[in-house]
N, C-alpha and C positions, 0 to 999 in steps of 0.2 A: 705928703706924697707917699705912695706905696713903695715898699722895699722890693728888691728882686725876688726874695723868697715869697712875698705875698702875691706877686704877679704870677709866680709858678703854681699858685693854688687858686686860680680864678674859678668862679662859678661857670657853669655852661651857659653861654649867652644864646637865647633863641634866635632864629633866623632874622626876624624883624629888627631885633636889637643889634645884631651884628651888621646888618645892612646900614642902619642909621649911623652907627659909630664909625664904620669904615668909610662911609661917605664924608663924614665930618673930618676924619683924619686926613683924607685925601685933600680936602679944602685947606686945612691947616698946612699941610706939606707944600702945596702949590703956593700958598701965601708966603711961606718961608723960602721959597725957591729951591726946595729939595725934590727934584724930579724922581730920584730913586725911591724915596719913601712914598711919593704920590703913585708911582707905578705899582708898588707892593699893595697899597690900599686899593687901587683900581682893580687889581687882580682879585682881591678878596670880594670887592663889590660885584664883579662880574660873576664870580662863582655863586654867591648867595642870591643874586638876581635869578639865576637858574634854579637854585634851591627853592626859593619862594614860589616860583612858577610851578615847579613840580608838586610842592605841598598843596597849592590851590587846586591843581589838577587832581591830586589824590583825594582831596576832600570831596570834589565834585564826583569823582569816580565812585567813591563810597556810596554817595546818595543814589547814583544811577544803578550801581550794583544791587543796592537794597531793593529798589523798585523792580528791577528786572528779576531778581531772585524771588521776590514775592509773586510775580507773574509766573515764573517758572514752576513754583510750588503749586499754583492753581492749575496750570496746564498739566503738570505731572499727575495731579489727582484725576483730571479728566481723562488722561491717557490710561491710567490704572482702571478707571471705570469702563472705558471702551474695550480694553483688553479683557477685563473680567466678564463683560457682557457677551463677547464673542466666545470665550471659553465656556461660560455657563450654558450657552445655547448648545454647543457640541456635547457638553457633559449631560444635559437633560436628555438628549436623543440617545446617548449611549446607555444611560441608566434606566430610562423609562420604556424603551421599546424592546420587544423580544430580541433575543440574541440572533434569531434567524432573519430578522428584518434587515434589508440592504442598507437602510439609512443608519440603523444601529451599528452595523459593521463598519460603514464608512466613517461614522463619527468616532468609533473606537480606534480605528486605524490612524485617523488624523491626530487624535489626542496622543496616541502612543509616540508618534514621530515629531509632533510640533510642541506638545505640552506634556512631556513625560512626567514632570514633577508639578504640574499645575501652573498657576501664574504667580503665586506668592514669591517664589525666589526672584522673579523678574520685577515685580512691583516694589520690592524692598531694596532694589539696587540704587546707588547714587544716580543722579540725573543722567550723566553722559553714558554710563554703563547700561542703564535701562533703555535709553534711546537707541543704542547700538543693538541691543538684544531684540527690540521690537522691529528694527529694520531687518534683522535676520529672519524673524518670524514672518514678516510681510513678504519678503522675497521667497521664502519657502512655500508659503501658502499660494502665492501667485504662480510659482514655477511648477509645483507638484500637486496642488490641491484646488486649482481654479474651478474645475468641474464640480468637485465635491461642495465647494462653497455655494454654488448655485443650486445644486441638487438638494442640499440640506437646508435651504432657505436662510442662509446666513449672510446674504449679500448686504443687507442693511447694516448689520453689525460690522462686517468687514470694511465697508465704505466709511463708516463713522470712525473706525480705528485709523484708517488712512488719513482722514481729515485732521484728526487730533494729533497724529504723529507729524504731519506737516507743520502744524502750529508749534509743536514741541521743537522741531528743527529750527524754526525761526527764533524762538525765544532763547534757546541755548546758544545760537550764534551771536545774539546780542550779549548774553552773559559772558561769553568768552572773547568778545571782540576788542576789549580795551587792552592796548599794548602796555600801558603803564602798570608796573607792579611796585609794591612798597619798597622793595630792595633798591630801586632806582632813587627813591626819595632818601633812603638811609645813606646811600653812597654819596649823594649830593650834599647832604648835611655834614657828613664826616669830612668831605673835602672843604666845605665852607668853614667848619670849625678849625681845621688844620691851618688853612691860610690865615684865618683871623688870629689864631694863637701865634702863627709865624710872624704876622705883622707886628704884634706886641714884642716878641723876642728880638726881632731885627732892629726895632727902634731902640730897645734897651741896650742892645750891643753897639749900635752905631753911635748913640749919644750917651754912652755910659758916663763920660766925663763932662757932659754938658747938661746939667739938670734942668736948666731953664727951657731949652728946646725940647728935651725929652718930656717934660711936664706938659708943654703946650700940645705936643703931638698926641699924647696919651690921655689928655684931659677928658674927652668925651667917653672913651672906653672906661676910664676910671669912674666917671659919673654913673655910667650904666651898671658897672660892677657894684657900686655902693647901693644903687636902687634895688638891684636884684637881691643883694644881701639883706636889705631892710625888708623887702617883700617876703623873703624866706623866713625871717625871724617872726614877722607878723603872722604868717601862716602857721608856723610851729606853735606860736603862742595860742592861736585860736584852736588848733588841734588839741593842745594840752588841756585847754579849758573844757573841751568836749569830753575828753577822757576822764576829767574830774567831775563830770556830770553837770557842768554849767551850760545852760541852753543858750544864753545870750551874752553879749558883751556888757561892760559896765554901763552905768546910767549915762555917761558922757559920750557914748558911742552911738552912732546912728546906723550901724551895720551889725546884724546878728551873725552868728557863726555860719548858718546855712548860706546866707547871702555871700559871705566872704568866700566860702568854699566854691560857690558857683563862679565867683569872679576868678578864683585861682584856677578852676578847671577851664574857664574860657581862655585864660592866659596860656595854659599848657596846650590847648587845642589850636589856638590861632597864631601862636608864635609872634606876638606883637610886643613892642616895648612895654616894660612894666608900668611906667607912669608917663604922663604927658611930658614930653621934653620940649622946652622952648627952642625956637629956631636959633641957629648960631648967628653971632653978630658978624 
């Protein structure tokens, strides 16, 4: 059985491992008639049940955010194109018509007030900033230059910008609609790890003079600790082989280094127990 010093140097147990071990500890405590330890374990289970829920939500949110952000990039390009088409229409009138032409003068005045630095400073902004800037441009054009838009033959370009901006508004609202942020997951994990470690320390303190009961209550946690240690050693061994230029394991192994790294990455991502654990008796 582990010494107190060894317990104080535990590996970090992922959420799925903590949940499994805390549930088993609660079962052992109830079987022993120790309601106090069972309550401690139940508190750890409740905390990490929430942690696991948030982790799964976060993984789903990452997928949603990736899809929505891809769509936002597409719509952002469409808005850039629509804004550029409107600006270029006014620019052509200003540059190609005589200075005495009323349309040239109207186009020059509009550009001076609405697009003093062209459109590049706007189209290179982050999503939300560009969206706000275009809202301001549309409001300015509608309020002060509505007649000029018609007189200069720019209605089709203006309407297209309005349509793409509406789609931009929709996709950005989706991008920013998820309330869950990763900090919530981190806070839940830290609380789960704290209660899990506290469960171990409380058992050690309560049954310091009763090794038999202490060993029974901590058995599942100790088993998981051993499995995580073995897994880390295997991963370190495979990493060392790669650093030495060895591409695969020895002839007796059916897993090569790349496959093992994939397994290890899956473990880190999904927070599941390291190995298949048989159900408790």
